[in-house]
N, C-alpha and C positions, 0 to 999 in steps of 0.2 A: 749328584743331585738331579742328574737328568731323569732318573726314575720317578721323582717325586712331581714332575711336571714342569720344572724349571729348565728352560732351554738355554743354550749358550749363545744363540743368535748367529751362529755362523751361516753363510751362504751354502746351499746344498752343493755337494760335489757333482760332477758330471756323471760319475758312475757310483750309484749308491748300493750299499749292502741291503739284503732283504730285510724287510721289517721284522722285528721280534714280535713274539705274542704279546708282550706288555705294551709295545708301541701301537700294535693294531688295536688293543683294548682301549689305549688312551685316546686314539682317533675316533673310535665309536663313541666314547664317553663325551668327547667334545661336541660331536654332531648331536648327540641326544640332548646335551646341555643347551646348545644353540636353538634346537626345535622348541624346548621347553621355554626358553627365553622369549622366543617369537610368539608362542601361544600366550605367554603371560602378558606381553605387550598389547596383543590383540584384545585380551579381556579387560585389561586396565584402561585402554583407551586413552583419552586426553589426561588422565590423571597422571600419567608418566611425565607429561610436560608441566604439570601444575601440582605436584604432590603437596605442596604446602597449602593448598586449597581444597584438599580432600573433604568431602562431606561424609559425615558418619554413615549415611545411608548407602554409600558406594561400597562399603565393606561390611559383610555379614558379621553380626555379633555372635558370640559364643566361642567355645574352645579357648576360653581365657581372655577374649576381647570384650570389653565393656564400654558403655557409653560415656563414662567420666572416670577420672582418676579416683574419686571417692568410691565409686562402685567397684572399681578394680581392686582397690586396697581392701575393701570390705570383704570381697570374695576371696582374696588371697588370705586374709586373716582367718576366715572360716576354714579354708583348706589346711592352713597351718595347724589349727586346733585338731583337725582329724589326723594329719600327718604325724604329729608328734606322739600319737598313741600307737602307730603302726609297728614300731620296733626297727632295729638296725638291719635284719635280713630283708624285710620288704623295702627298706631304703636302698639297699644294694641292688635289688631286683629292678626297682624304678630307674636308678641311674644307668644300669646296664641297658634298659629299654630306650632310654633317651639317646644313648650312644648308638644303639642299633639304627634307630630312626634317622639320626644325622648322618650315619655311613650311607644309608639308602638315599636320602634327600640332599646331601650336602652339594652334589654336582649341580643339581637343578637350582638350588638356592643361590649358589655361586654366580651362575649365568643370569638369574633374576636380578641379583645385587648389581652386577655390571650394567645391566640394561636399564634399571631404574635410576641409579645415581650417576651413570655416565662417566664413572671414574674407574681407574684400575684395569687389570687384565683379568678376564674371567677365569682363564686356566690357572692363574695364580691364586685367585680367591678359592678354587677348588682345593688347592694345596693347604690354604689357611683353614678351610672348614674341616678337612681331614685331620689336620694336625690338632685342633683344639678338641675335636671329638675323641681322638685317641690318647692324647697326652695331658689333658686336664686331669688333675688328681680327683679321686672320688672319695667315698667314705673311708677308705683305708688311711687317708691323711690324718684321721682323728683317733688314731690308736691311743688308748690311755697310758699314762706314766705312773708306775707303782714304785714306791720306796718302802722297805721294811727295815727295822732295826730294833735295838733293845726296848725302845719306847713305844713300839707298835707299828702301825701300817698307815701310810698316806697314799692317796690315789688322786691323780689330776685327770679330769675329763672335760671334754669339750661339749658344750650345750648350745643349742640354737638360740637365736635372738627372737625370732618371729617373722616379721615381713621386712625384706631388704629392698630398698628403692634403688633402681639402677638407671643411669642415663647413659645412652650409647651413641657412638659417633656415626657419621655417614661413610667415613673411610673404611671402617671394618665392621659393617653392620651385623651380618650374620655370624662371623667368627666371634665377635664380642658377646652376642647373645647366647651362642651355644656354650662358650667358655664360662660366662657368668652364670648361666642356668645350671650347669653341671656343678659348679663350685658351690653355689648357694644351696641347691637341693641336697647335694651331698652333705652339707653341714646341718641339715634337718630344717631349713628355713623354707619359706615361700618368698616369691619375688614379684614386684610390680615394676614394669619397665616404662620409662619415658624414652621412646627411640628418636632418632633424628628424623625430622620431617621429610628430608629428602631421600629417605630410605624407608618410608613408612609402610609401603605395600609389602615389600619382601620381608620386613620385620615382622609385621603381622602374620604373614604366612608361616614364617619360622616359629613364632610363639604358638600358633595353632597346632603345628605339627608336634611340638614338644609336649603340649598338653594332651593330644591324643595318644601319645606314646605312654605318658604317665598314667592316664586312665586305663589304657589297655593292660598295663602292668599291675593293676590293682591299686593305684594311687588315687588321691582325691582330685576332682575337677578344680581348675582354677589355681593350682600350685603356682603357676606362672601367669601373670595377667598383664594387660596393657590396655590402651585405648587406640581407636582407628585413626584418630586425628591429633597426633602430637604437636605441641605448640610450646613456645616459651613460657606461657602461663601455666600449661600443664606440668612442665618441668618444675616450676616454683611449687606448684601443688605437691608434687612428690617430695621435694625438699623439706617442706613444712608440714606434711601430713602427721597428725599425732600418732597414728598407729604404724608409722614406719620407724623402726628402731635404728637402722643403719643405712648410710648412703654409699653407693659405689658409683663413682662418676668417672667416665672416661671421655676426655675431651680437652679443649683448649684452655688457655689461662683464665679466660672469663668465667666459665662455668665451674671451673676448679675453685676459684675465689668465692663465688656464690655458695658453693657447698660448704666451704670452710667457715663461712660466716654464720652458719646455722648452729643450733645447740646440739645437733645430733653427732654421733660418731660418724665421721666421713673418711671413707678410703677413696683417694683421688689419684687418677692417672692422667698426668699432665703432658705438656709438650716436651720435645726433645730437639737436638740438632746434632746427631751423632757424627763425630769425626773418625776418620780411618787413617791411622799413621802407617807409613811404610818406611822402614830404615834400610840402611846399606847391607844388612845381614839377611834380609828377607829373601824368600824364594819369590822373586819378582813376577815370574809368569803365573804362579799360583795366585799371588796377591792381585794381579790384574784381573784374572778370571773371577776370583771371589768378590772383589769390589764391584765388578761389572754385573754379576749375578744378583748381589745383595742390593745394590743401589737401584737396579731396574725392576726388582720384585714388586709386582702389583703397582707398577709405575711410580714407586717410591712413596706411596701414601701412608705406609706403616711408619709409626714414630720411631721404631728401632732401625729403619733402614739407613744405610750410609748416606749422609748428606754432604760431606766434605772430604777430600782426600788430601792429605799433607804428606809430602814425600821428600826424602833427602835427595838433594840435587843430583848426587853421583849415580842414582838409579832411576831418575825421573823419566828420561827418555824411554828406557826399556819399559817402565810401567805403563806409560800411555801407549806404547806400541802393543803391549799385551792386552790392554783394554780394547783397542782397535781390532786386534786379531780375533777377539772373542765376539765382535759384532758391534762395538760402539762407533759412533760418529764423531769425529774430532772436528770441532769448530775452527774455522780460520778467524783471524782477528776481526775482520770486517763483519763476519756473520755473528760474532759475539755481540757487537755493537747493535746490530739489528735485533738480535734475540733479547737483549736487555730491555729494549723498548716494547717488546711483546709480553714478556712473562712478568715485568714489574709494572704495577700501576704507578709506583713512585719509588725511585731510587733513593735510599737513605744516605746519610753522611758515611764517610769511611769508617770501617770497623763497626758498623752498626746495621741492624736488619733493614731491608727495604720492605715495601708493601707489595705482596705478590698479587698478581692477576688471578682472582679466584676461578675464572673461567677455564684456566688451563691446569689447575690442580688435578693430578691423577690422570692426565691425558698421556697418550703414547708419545714416544720420541718422534715417530712419523708425523703425528698430528702437529706437534709443537714446531718441528722443522718445516712443515708445510706453511706455517704462518710467516716464515721469512723466505719463502720461495725455494727451499731446498727439498728435493724429492728423494726419498729413500723408501725401501720396502719395510714391511712390518717386522721383519727379522731383526732390524736395528732397534734394540731396547733402551739404549743409553746414549745421551749426548755428553760429551767430554769437553770441558773448556778450561784451558790454562789461564789462570788469573793471578793477580797479586794478592797478597794476604789480607789487604784492606778491602777487597772487593765485597759488595753486598751479598753476593752468592754464598760466601763463606760463612756469613754471619746470619743467614736467613734459613729458617726450616721451609724450604721452598715446596716440598711434597710433590715433586714432579721429577722425571728421570733426566735431570740436568746435573752433571757432576762437575763441580769446580775442582780443579787440581792445582794445589799451591806448592812451589819449590821452596825448600828451606836449606840452610847450610848444614845442619846437623840434627840429630834426633832430639837433642835437648830443646832446640828451637821448635821442633815439631810438636813436642809434647806441651810446650808452653802455649803455643797457638791453639792446640786442641783444647786445653782447659779453658782458655779465654773464649774461643768461638762457641763453645758449648753452653755458655751463659750461666754456668753453675746450675743448670737443670739437674745434673747428675743422673741422667736417664740411661744412656747407651754410648759406648765407645769401643773402638777396636784397634788393634795394632797387628802389623805383619812384621814379625822379627824372629830370629833364632837366638837372640841374646836374652836369657832368662832375667838378668838384672834389669835390662831395659823394659821388658814386659812388666816386671814387678813395679818398677818406677812409675810407669804410666798408669797401671791399675790403682796405685795408691793415689797419684795425683788426681785422677779423674774422680774417684770415689762414686762410681755409677752403680745403678741398679743392675745393669747388665754390662759385663766387660768381656770381650771376645778377643782371643789371640789365635792368629793364623787360620781364620776362617770368615765366611760371610756372616754378617750380623744376624741373619735369620737363624744361624746355627745356635745363638744365644736364647732363641726361643724353643730350642729342641728339634728344630728341622735341619737334619744333617749334624746335629750335636746331641749331646746327652742331656738328660733331665727333663722335667715336666715343663708344661707351657702355660702361658697366660696371655690374654690380649688386653688385660687391664693391669698395667704396669705402674704401681703406686709409688711413684718416686717422691711427690710432694709430701705424702704422709708416711713414708718410710717402709711400707710393707714389701716393695718390690714386686716380683711376680706373685699376684694374688693367688690363693688357694683355699679349699674349704676351712682350714683352721682360722683364717682371717674373718670369717663370718660366724665365729663361735665365741661364746663366753667361756672363759677358762674357770673351771670350778674345782675346788679342792675338798676332799673329805678325808678327815684324820680320825683314826680309831686308836686311842691311847691304851697301850698295854695289852693289845690283843691282836689277833689275825696275822701275827708273825708266826708261822709254822715251822721255821727251820731254826 
């Protein structure tokens, strides 16, 4: 995984081998991204500190950005009318152009997102942007299905809806916009976004770049639209606009519930609290490395990241040692008590979630530890805390690089706790085991949209694992990793007694 930009967090050796070409290129890219972020911060000025108070006049309209949701939807509707007449080959050309633009601009957008939101790790956001750019399915996802027989021929095809309304989070602003846009446009639709107010500037830039790529490839202007000043009210406008056929909502429980109350078809990606189980048959050193990398990825803001580790007691010491060897900081008991007061606004009852301090969501392990007077360098990506099973950390989707580790007697207890602490979200879970029966048992018990065996959870998104990706994982409505066919109407044509030529 080191090639993808995810580092293991070890301290540098005294004698280091020469840098490879890819490592040199990665360093250059990081420097370029930081320069771009600095320029972005200078241009944006005080808006970065008060993005929820952005005035429309601070962002130039055009390239898909309109003064109101109604104007944005109207423009997208007109673009869709043109787009649906263009044919499949032009659609493929347009999606290819969107990918090419995001491969060029993804690094810059990643650093802008980190700068504006103040959460996550910019170098990991680069990985996310590249992942969704290259592994989001395109028009090929909509291949028709044909059946012929004595009674004739039947064909099933995927048709567009029109305008899709999408709400995106502050945790994964650009990767969600890129992923959603490619899926929606691949399905032949237009999109109107209501982005998160705390990521408004970078989201607008992202949408403008996608529109320019579409137009340059011969597509219509305004195929992807938004407004410069997203609010709760503009989100409601998207949800209830009569010209929006389908909603795609990526966020917390509150916004998901609101979307599901509407009369529209809603595809919703809700919260998760992914447990990672390690049993006595696991490759413990590999498990420690994988959990360290997965739980620290983008400072744990992704809903699929490992949030809790549940380990069989006989291998627990080795597992924690492996995490520390990869760069984690292991909390002492008195440090855990101090950390609880910092990361929780309010501790909940045993076996229940607490109220997380939002100011530390997505912050680095270094920053969080500094709050309790512990100094570490930035190579430390994860904080490890051994806790009892009833501790609030186990039951809370904390979205920061703090990993609770719980010891249990056997793997049956581990799976039972994993099911309960995941709260029935059925989002993501993982296990490290070489016992096929145990892996199967946990997969069935969790019944999640994503289940990973013997890897970091990000491999379930296709990063270091096989398969396509999505950053809108629709667990509440059952679609799982969303793809173009989810934004399509399924249409059947039957020709009776004809068109069977064999």
